[in-house]
ZAFIFI-204338 format. One record per residue (C-alpha): x negated, y, z. Coordinates in steps of 0.2 Angstrom, whole numbers, padded with zeros to 4 digits, always signed. Layout:
N
XYZ
...
END
This chain:
589
+0000+0000+0000
-0006+0018-0004
-0013+0028+0010
-0005+0044+0015
-0014+0059+0016
-0017+0059+0034
-0025+0041+0032
-0039+0047+0021
-0056+0045+0028
-0071+0055+0021
-0077+0041+0012
-0059+0039+0004
-0061+0058-0001
-0077+0054-0009
-0071+0039-0019
-0055+0048-0024
-0066+0062-0030
-0077+0050-0040
-0062+0043-0048
-0058+0060-0054
-0076+0062-0061
-0073+0044-0071
-0059+0052-0079
-0067+0068-0083
-0082+0058-0091
-0069+0047-0101
-0061+0062-0108
-0077+0069-0113
-0083+0054-0122
-0065+0048-0128
-0054+0064-0129
-0039+0054-0136
-0038+0043-0120
-0022+0046-0110
-0024+0046-0091
-0015+0038-0077
-0019+0039-0059
-0034+0035-0049
-0034+0032-0030
-0047+0025-0018
-0045+0007-0014
-0053-0005-0001
-0071-0006-0009
-0069+0010-0020
-0058+0016-0033
-0050+0013-0049
-0042+0024-0063
-0030+0018-0075
-0033+0024-0092
-0023+0021-0109
-0037+0019-0123
-0035+0008-0138
-0052+0002-0140
-0059-0010-0125
-0072-0004-0113
-0086-0015-0113
-0100-0015-0101
-0110-0005-0113
-0096+0009-0114
-0096+0009-0094
-0114+0011-0094
-0112+0026-0105
-0098+0034-0096
-0109+0032-0079
-0122+0043-0088
-0108+0055-0092
-0102+0055-0074
-0120+0058-0069
-0120+0074-0078
-0103+0080-0069
-0111+0075-0053
-0128+0085-0056
-0117+0100-0060
-0110+0101-0043
-0093+0107-0048
-0082+0113-0033
-0065+0104-0032
-0052+0117-0033
-0034+0112-0027
-0019+0123-0030
+0000+0120-0029
+0009+0123-0046
+0027+0123-0050
+0034+0109-0062
+0035+0121-0077
+0017+0126-0075
+0012+0107-0073
+0022+0102-0088
+0013+0117-0099
-0004+0111-0093
-0002+0092-0097
+0009+0094-0112
-0005+0104-0120
-0018+0091-0115
-0006+0077-0123
-0006+0068-0106
+0011+0057-0108
+0008+0048-0092
+0005+0064-0081
+0021+0071-0089
+0030+0056-0083
+0023+0058-0066
+0028+0076-0065
+0046+0072-0070
+0047+0059-0056
+0039+0071-0043
+0051+0085-0049
+0066+0074-0048
+0062+0070-0030
+0059+0088-0025
+0041+0085-0021
+0028+0097-0023
+0016+0097-0037
-0003+0101-0037
-0017+0100-0048
-0036+0099-0045
-0049+0108-0055
-0068+0103-0057
-0078+0112-0070
-0070+0110-0087
-0057+0096-0081
-0040+0098-0073
-0030+0083-0067
-0013+0080-0057
-0017+0076-0039
-0009+0079-0022
-0023+0068-0012
-0038+0077-0002
-0055+0078-0011
-0073+0081-0008
-0079+0098-0007
-0089+0096-0024
-0095+0083-0036
-0112+0085-0029
-0108+0077-0014
-0106+0059-0024
-0124+0053-0020
-0121+0036-0026
-0109+0028-0038
-0106+0013-0049
-0093+0006-0061
-0091-0011-0057
-0078-0019-0069
-0063-0016-0081
-0046-0025-0082
-0029-0023-0089
-0015-0017-0080
+0003-0012-0083
+0007+0006-0080
+0014+0007-0063
+0014-0012-0061
+0030-0014-0073
+0028-0028-0086
+0039-0018-0099
+0026-0003-0098
+0011+0000-0108
-0005-0010-0103
-0019+0001-0096
-0037+0000-0095
-0040-0001-0076
-0058+0005-0073
-0065+0000-0056
-0080+0007-0046
-0086+0012-0030
-0095+0027-0022
-0106+0030-0007
-0113+0044+0003
-0130+0036+0001
-0140+0025-0012
-0145+0013+0003
-0127+0010+0006
-0123+0007-0013
-0137-0006-0014
-0130-0015+0001
-0114-0015-0007
-0122-0022-0024
-0131-0035-0013
-0115-0041-0005
-0106-0040-0022
-0119-0053-0030
-0117-0063-0014
-0099-0064-0016
-0100-0071-0033
-0111-0085-0026
-0097-0088-0013
-0083-0088-0024
-0071-0101-0017
-0065-0106-0035
-0083-0109-0039
-0088-0118-0024
-0072-0127-0024
-0076-0135-0039
-0095-0139-0035
-0090-0146-0017
-0076-0156-0026
-0063-0148-0014
-0048-0144-0024
-0042-0142-0042
-0029-0134-0052
-0020-0141-0068
-0008-0132-0081
+0005-0144-0078
+0007-0135-0060
+0002-0117-0062
-0005-0109-0048
-0002-0124-0037
-0017-0132-0029
-0021-0150-0029
-0033-0154-0014
-0044-0168-0016
-0050-0179-0003
-0064-0168+0004
-0053-0153+0003
-0039-0163+0012
-0051-0167+0026
-0053-0148+0029
-0035-0144+0026
-0029-0157+0039
-0043-0151+0052
-0036-0133+0050
-0018-0140+0056
-0025-0151+0069
-0034-0137+0077
-0019-0125+0077
-0008-0141+0084
-0020-0143+0098
-0016-0124+0103
+0003-0128+0100
+0001-0142+0112
-0007-0132+0126
+0004-0116+0124
+0022-0124+0124
+0025-0125+0104
+0038-0138+0098
+0035-0144+0080
+0049-0148+0068
+0050-0154+0051
+0064-0144+0041
+0070-0147+0022
+0063-0138+0007
+0079-0136-0002
+0095-0128+0005
+0111-0121-0001
+0110-0103-0006
+0123-0098+0007
+0109-0099+0020
+0098-0088+0010
+0113-0076+0007
+0115-0075+0026
+0097-0072+0031
+0096-0058+0017
+0082-0067+0007
+0095-0069-0008
+0098-0051-0009
+0080-0044-0005
+0068-0058-0010
+0077-0069-0024
+0065-0062-0038
+0051-0073-0029
+0063-0088-0025
+0066-0104-0035
+0082-0110-0038
+0090-0127-0043
+0108-0134-0044
+0113-0149-0036
+0130-0157-0037
+0137-0140-0044
+0130-0131-0029
+0117-0118-0031
+0102-0121-0020
+0085-0114-0016
+0068-0120-0013
+0062-0111+0003
+0051-0098+0002
+0050-0095+0022
+0055-0106+0036
+0063-0094+0048
+0081-0096+0042
+0080-0115+0045
+0074-0112+0063
+0089-0102+0067
+0099-0118+0062
+0088-0127+0075
+0091-0114+0088
+0110-0114+0085
+0112-0132+0085
+0114-0133+0105
+0120-0121+0119
+0105-0111+0126
+0104-0105+0143
+0093-0089+0149
+0084-0101+0158
+0078-0112+0142
+0071-0095+0135
+0057-0093+0127
+0059-0107+0115
+0044-0108+0103
+0046-0119+0086
+0032-0122+0074
+0033-0128+0057
+0020-0132+0043
+0033-0135+0030
+0029-0133+0012
+0035-0115+0005
+0037-0110-0013
+0037-0092-0020
+0036-0086-0037
+0021-0076-0041
+0018-0069-0058
+0003-0078-0067
-0006-0061-0068
-0008-0060-0049
-0011-0077-0044
-0029-0080-0040
-0037-0097-0034
-0032-0102-0017
-0029-0083-0011
-0013-0081-0020
-0003-0097-0025
+0014-0102-0028
+0015-0117-0016
+0007-0117+0001
+0011-0121+0019
+0008-0108+0034
+0005-0110+0052
+0021-0103+0055
+0031-0102+0072
+0046-0093+0079
+0049-0088+0096
+0067-0085+0102
+0066-0075+0119
+0075-0063+0129
+0072-0043+0127
+0062-0043+0144
+0051-0058+0138
+0045-0049+0121
+0028-0041+0130
+0024-0057+0138
+0027-0067+0122
+0018-0055+0111
+0003-0056+0123
+0002-0074+0122
+0001-0073+0102
-0012-0060+0104
-0023-0071+0114
-0020-0085+0103
-0025-0074+0088
-0040-0068+0096
-0046-0086+0101
-0044-0093+0085
-0053-0080+0075
-0067-0080+0087
-0068-0100+0083
-0071-0097+0065
-0083-0083+0067
-0072-0067+0064
-0078-0056+0078
-0070-0039+0072
-0051-0038+0071
-0041-0022+0066
-0022-0020+0071
-0008-0012+0060
+0009-0008+0065
+0021-0009+0050
+0036+0000+0051
+0054-0001+0041
+0053-0002+0022
+0065+0005+0010
+0072-0012+0006
+0079-0018+0023
+0092-0027+0032
+0100-0020+0048
+0106-0003+0054
+0094+0011+0059
+0098+0008+0077
+0092-0009+0077
+0076-0004+0068
+0074+0010+0081
+0075-0003+0095
+0063-0017+0086
+0050-0003+0082
+0050+0005+0099
+0049-0013+0107
+0035-0019+0096
+0025-0002+0099
+0027-0004+0118
+0021-0022+0117
+0005-0016+0106
+0001-0002+0119
+0005-0014+0134
-0008-0026+0127
-0021-0012+0125
-0022-0015+0106
-0029+0001+0096
-0018+0001+0081
-0014+0011+0065
+0003+0015+0059
+0006+0008+0041
+0022+0016+0037
+0035+0008+0026
+0026-0010+0026
+0036-0019+0038
+0046-0036+0033
+0064-0033+0026
+0071-0040+0042
+0059-0032+0055
+0043-0021+0060
+0027-0032+0061
+0009-0031+0068
-0004-0036+0056
-0022-0042+0061
-0035-0038+0048
-0053-0047+0050
-0069-0044+0042
-0078-0059+0034
-0097-0061+0032
-0098-0050+0017
-0089-0036+0026
-0073-0038+0018
-0056-0035+0025
-0043-0050+0025
-0026-0048+0033
-0022-0065+0041
-0011-0065+0056
+0005-0057+0059
+0018-0054+0072
+0035-0048+0068
+0049-0043+0079
+0066-0047+0073
+0084-0041+0080
+0092-0044+0063
+0092-0062+0060
+0099-0068+0076
+0112-0055+0073
+0116-0062+0055
+0117-0080+0062
+0127-0076+0078
+0113-0083+0089
+0118-0082+0108
+0112-0089+0125
+0122-0089+0141
+0115-0075+0152
+0112-0075+0170
+0129-0066+0173
+0139-0080+0165
+0141-0070+0149
+0132-0071+0131
+0117-0061+0126
+0108-0061+0108
+0090-0067+0108
+0076-0058+0100
+0066-0069+0087
+0047-0067+0086
+0040-0072+0069
+0022-0076+0069
+0007-0084+0061
-0011-0084+0065
-0020-0091+0050
-0005-0086+0038
-0006-0098+0022
-0017-0112+0025
-0022-0112+0006
-0027-0094+0007
-0036-0095+0024
-0045-0110+0017
-0051-0100+0002
-0056-0085+0014
-0065-0098+0024
-0075-0106+0011
-0082-0089+0005
-0085-0083+0024
-0096-0099+0026
-0102-0100+0008
-0096-0117+0006
-0106-0122+0022
-0093-0128+0035
-0097-0129+0053
-0100-0148+0059
-0082-0150+0065
-0074-0143+0050
-0086-0151+0037
-0078-0164+0025
-0094-0174+0026
-0104-0171+0042
-0118-0182+0041
-0129-0191+0028
-0139-0205+0032
-0153-0208+0020
-0165-0225+0022
-0182-0222+0015
-0182-0239+0006
-0172-0255+0005
-0181-0263+0020
-0173-0248+0030
-0154-0251+0025
-0150-0262+0039
-0155-0249+0052
-0146-0235+0042
-0130-0246+0042
-0133-0248+0061
-0134-0229+0063
-0119-0227+0051
-0108-0239+0062
-0113-0231+0079
-0109-0214+0073
-0093-0218+0063
-0085-0227+0079
-0088-0211+0087
-0078-0202+0074
-0089-0194+0063
-0088-0193+0044
-0103-0199+0035
-0111-0207+0020
-0126-0219+0018
-0136-0215+0003
-0143-0230-0008
-0161-0228-0010
-0159-0229-0029
-0165-0212-0031
-0181-0204-0023
-0181-0198-0006
-0183-0179-0010
-0169-0181-0023
-0158-0189-0010
-0161-0175+0003
-0158-0162-0010
-0142-0170-0015
-0136-0168+0004
-0142-0150+0004
-0133-0146-0012
-0117-0153-0004
-0119-0143+0011
-0119-0157+0024
-0123-0152+0040
-0136-0165+0045
-0147-0177+0035
-0154-0191+0044
-0168-0200+0036
-0173-0217+0044
-0189-0228+0040
-0200-0240+0050
-0204-0228+0064
-0186-0224+0067
-0180-0241+0067
-0193-0247+0080
-0190-0231+0091
-0171-0231+0089
-0173-0214+0083
-0167-0204+0068
-0177-0190+0058
-0165-0174+0058
-0165-0161+0045
-0152-0148+0049
-0143-0138+0036
-0146-0122+0047
-0162-0125+0056
-0172-0136+0044
-0183-0151+0050
-0180-0156+0068
-0191-0170+0070
-0188-0188+0076
-0173-0187+0089
-0167-0201+0099
-0151-0209+0092
-0140-0209+0107
-0147-0191+0113
-0141-0186+0094
-0124-0193+0095
-0122-0183+0112
-0128-0167+0103
-0116-0170+0089
-0102-0172+0102
-0106-0155+0111
-0107-0146+0095
-0091-0153+0088
-0083-0149+0106
-0088-0131+0106
-0084-0129+0088
-0100-0120+0084
-0099-0110+0067
-0118-0108+0065
-0115-0091+0057
-0128-0082+0067
-0141-0092+0060
-0134-0092+0042
-0128-0074+0039
-0141-0063+0046
-0141-0047+0036
-0156-0044+0025
END
């Protein structure tokens, strides 16, 4: 969601200014180009440009040279408010059709219209800028992609030129280093190399997890289940297809149907579930509840299906079929703070386990497309904000980005490459209990309406796994690695002892392979390293005689001979503590 003027940081202003410099350079080199808009984004900025000829890497390099001239000129950015007629005259003379469209939209909504001028260039803009072009000390155009104007498929296709800008060359160099590292860690590339998952045109945007990937997927579920058992969640299994009456009642049919799949069964219209929440209200309503029964915490790993356009799907991070670590808490209003505090503790614990030490918190308020009255939304937003404050969480308001049924708290982590990812969410919902008529018998003998808390920690398991692959660079920690150990006998004579080592460690629950000595010792060790197996155990005459293994750690290298029983204990300790090993692997250069 676009930032408001108040949310712009100094770096946002710099990058926004650099987007204008990009547009200025494009117009100098391609006077017939027509400009769209160019906002700052997470890692830089983009500008949408309509240009018949495709921009190649060579053209981007030439545009960068022209941008450098604009920066060197140190033009001040001069912003001024104009009337709609003045704006129309300015951009009609320039032949800027997309700008004229934006002017008409702003005028129709009664918005103020502003232009920004730097040197010989005038652009339509209402957002803040740096003082002058000379403050842009380091910038880089990174890529170009196609994008529909305003994201609407019937609109013209623009060329979206991406770039980034920083206050220093050092920061730009670090960005480029991390960008190159990100290419190496791309989960689509590593997923294929490590044989974790695959895709087929016969099931677009729907991943198939292979045996190794399925191990990781199931271990993620098992870990979350272990926390559920401790924290009093009850896991359920719900149908994947429901009559559309359920989705009409929940509000999904009206607000979300463009992202749903539908079918007909015995002349009844049905929908494949995109979310678990409506089915959980059916479970709650299936029996009489008392205030003493609350809170009731229901968890569900059910498979969900949501239609995503093919242009926005991307590996595991944007798919059409997935499962969430999804749960819903039905509680009394006086329990809201305590329940949200419990979820916050869970979220912090889980993120620490995976090596995400930093976490930003956003409070998302009512969107334009919503269900429920303003009075209910006022109540929900106030309750959620109070819960955040009482839990001592610093937060930023993300206006208008709530779910259609209630406001939410979103949790954003930073991975090893310093990229932000939104993972967990807590959504406070007064609307769905109202729509489904949920009740409980209160202490006074009457009935009251419960509050529904929607929450997820990892979010989509598919998306989280994609993020995790890149966070770890495919090198999963011991407890999560699909193959934990590779036992390498030096020669045929050592296969018997290798089998003995394998049996002992398998009996303790470890996932391992024994490599046949058909290839050279060096080649087999390299194979284990390329597959990112945490430990390689080499065994020969000395190891067989002394009941040891020669340990090679993926993180720490050669560990020498280690007593087999002692090594098994060490593995147990590392597994129990769920050590990430990130500190050793991800030290910044």
